[in-house]
N, C-alpha and C positions, 0 to 999 in steps of 0.2 A: 165383289168378296170371292178373289179366289185364293185367299187364305184366310181361314175363321180361327182364331186362337182361341181354344176354350180356357177360361179362367175361374176357379171356384169360386164362388163369393163367401165362403169361408175362410178366404187367404187374402185378406185384405193386402197382406206384404208384398204378392205379387201384382197387385193391380196396377200400379205406376210402372213397374219395369216391363208389363206387357204393354203397356201404352205406349212405350219407348221404342218397342221393337217393329218388324218390319211387316207384320201381319196386316192385312187390308181391313180385316175387322176383327172387333174383339168380342166373344162371346162368354158372356159372365154369365155363371150358372147359379140359381137359387134351388135346382132341384137335387137330381140324383147323388152330386158330389156333396150336399151337405145333408149332416145326419138331422132327424126331427129335432133334436131337442135343440138345434142351433140353427133353424129357420130364421127365427126373429133377428138374431143376433147378426146372420149374414147379410138379410135385408136391409138391416139398420146400416150397416157398415158399408155396403154397396152403395145405399142411396146417399149417404154421407160424403162419399168420394165422389160420386157423380155430379152431386150438388156443387161440390168445391172446385171440380174440373174445369178448364178453360172451356169457354163455349164452342170451339171446334178441337177435337182430340187428335183431328187428321186421320180418324178412324170412322169404320161403321159401327156403331155401337148396339149390340145385340145382348138383350137379356133373356135369358130360359127361365123363365116362371115355373111353379109347380102347376100341376094339370088343373083343368077345371073340373071342380067338384070337391076339392082337397081343401081343408080349413086355410090355405095359405094364398089361394088362387087371388081373390078379391083384394087383400091386402097388398100382395105383391106388384099387380097392375098399378095400385094406388100409389105405391114407393117410388114404382120406376119410371112413372108418367113424369119425366123431366125434360129439360130440352137439348140435352145431347144425348138422349136415348132415340136409336133411330127406328130401331124393331123390336117389337117383343115376339119369342120364339116359343110357341106353343107347343109341350109335349104332349103324345099319346092321343093326339087327334084322330077321333073314328065317325063323327060325324059332322055334316054342316053347322050342326047347331051350336057344337062347340066353338066353332070359329066366329058365327055372327054373336055370340053371347058375350066373347072377348071383344068384338068389335062396340056393343052395345056399352060394355064397361069403359071402354075407351072414350066413347060418344059423350059419357056422362063427365069425363075430366076433363075440364079445359084446355089445360096445359098438354094434353096427348092428342091435339088434332092432327101433328104431323107423322104419329107413330103409325108404322104399318107392322102387319103379321107374317112371320115365319113358320108355316106349318109343318111340324115334323109328322113322316110317314114311318110308323115305327109298330105296325100291328097289321095282322092279314086282312080285317076289316078296313083300316085306314089305306091300305095298298088298293084294296078292291073299290073304295070311294075315292082314290085321289084326283080325277077329275073335279068331281062334286067339290072336293075341299078347297081346290085350288080357284075356283069359280065362285065360293061363297060370299065372298065381300070384297068391295074395291081396296080395303085395308092390305088384303093378300099380297105379300111382294115376293112369295116364292115358296116352293115345297123344297125340303131337305129329308135325306133317309136317315134312319135311327136303326142301325143294322143290329146291334144286340139285341133290344125289345123286339126286331123283328125276325129274328133267326133262331137264337138261343131257345126260346120254350117250345120251337117248331122241331128242333133238332136238326137243322138244316147245317151243314158243315159251313162254315165262315169264308173258307178257302175255294170253297165250289165256284167257279169261275162261270159257267153255265147261269147259276142261280143269280149269282150277281148282275150278270149282262140283264137275265129278266127284269129282275127289280129296277134295274136303272134305268131300262127303255120304259117299264109301265110309269115311272114317275118323270121321265123326262117328256115323254107324249102327253101326260096330263098336265104338266105345266105349260107346254107349248100351245096346248088347247085354251089356256087361259091366257095366253101372252107373256108367261111369267118364266123366270129362269128356276133352275133345279141346282141344288148342291148335294154333292156326295157324303156320304156321313165318315165317322172317324174310322181309324185303322189303329188299334191296339197295340202292334209292335213297333215301338219307341226305338228298339234296337235293330229295326229292319228298315232301313231307309230303300233298300230297292224293293222292297215288296209294298211300301208307302207308295213309291215313285209309280210302279207299274200299275196301282189302282189310280191314282191321278191321271195318267196319260188314258187308261180304260176309260174313267171317268168322262174325261174330255173329247174323246171319240164318240159316245154317247151324247154330246151336247150339252156336258154340266158345266156350270160357270165357275165352280170350285169347289173344294174340301175342305171339311173340319180338319183342326190340328190339332191333338192333345197333348204335344210336347213343341217348344219352341224350334227344335231341331228341323221339325217338320214344315216348318213356314215357307223356307227358302224354295224347299221343292215344291210347292204347291203354286209358290208365285211363280217359278220358270214353267211347270207344266201347264198353265192356263193362259199361258200368253202364244199368239201365233206365232211359228218359227218362221225365218226367214223365207224358207219356201213357199210356207203357205202365203205370206206377205207377196211375193212377186207373183206367185198365182194369180190371187187377188186383183193385182194391178193388170195383168196380162187381160185378165177376164172384163175388167170394165172398160181398159183402153178398146179390146175387142169389139164390146158392147156400142160402145158411144162411135166407134167407125163405122159399125153396121146400120146405127141408127141414122148418123149422116147420109149416107146410101140408100136408105128406104127400106133395109134387110130388116128380117126378125131375129130368129134364133141363127148363132153364128159358130163356126167350129173355132175351137181354142185347143191347143196342142192335140189335137186327133179326137176332141171330144165335144159334143154337141151341148151348146151353153142357150139356155132360156132363163126366165125371170126367175126362179128360184136360185138357181148359181148365182145370180146378181145379187139377189139379199144376201147370202152366205158372204158373197165378196166383200159386200159394202160392210158388214158386221166385224170380217176380219180385220178390215183397216180401220174401223173404228176403235175396234180394242186396241191396235195397236198404237193409234195415236193417243190413247191414254194414258199410255206407260213411258216413263221417262227413260230417255235414250233410244227408243225405237222409233224409226223413220218409217211412215206408212206412204 
């Protein structure tokens, strides 16, 4: 999910248009973008669309439900437990019990066996307990940052790069401990493509797999930013070729471009080529 396009559940006229776009994933929202009086209406509209959709939309389908403890949580899970739903996005998660409770709800729904959980990190407590949340249940598929809820109540400048780097590294390492990917949060400046691109590039340097998009204009930027560059692909090839040669000669670590290379570098090189292989037009 290099790009995950946000689609308000209260805007059914946008559903098919979003599905026809270039985003890797669609993030249908039943939470913040839907006013309380329209929650049931949005849930019904999204459920009807997903039930009528082809078995494979060619996208990862994510639905952000209302938070555990709200009046809408159980109804959202029940309505979204559909064959084409890949992930349920849990907002405002602070305790592992919120993850296990959501998983238990899904366990009781026969159609939900394949559905995994994308856990939002968007509060100080959630950030502190991110590693516990990532490891809370096998259904967890990744962690995602929610910057607005995390930063605004604390008075932290959203543009402070040191703060963003700290948050990203905390979330990425928590996800990595559980063997999961991490996804960067939304960037509100839809008229600032350079700012969005800079955040994508920073997130990729911090090991993130993708980033939320709140406007279709951000999709292409994210898709490009989270691909390995030709230089990275060439580096990965050299690493693996040198390692194969060293193994054939009975050697351990080997020098590549003046850098000592050992198993952690090999792992990253393999991951780089695997990502390149997944993308049309890229030759690993």
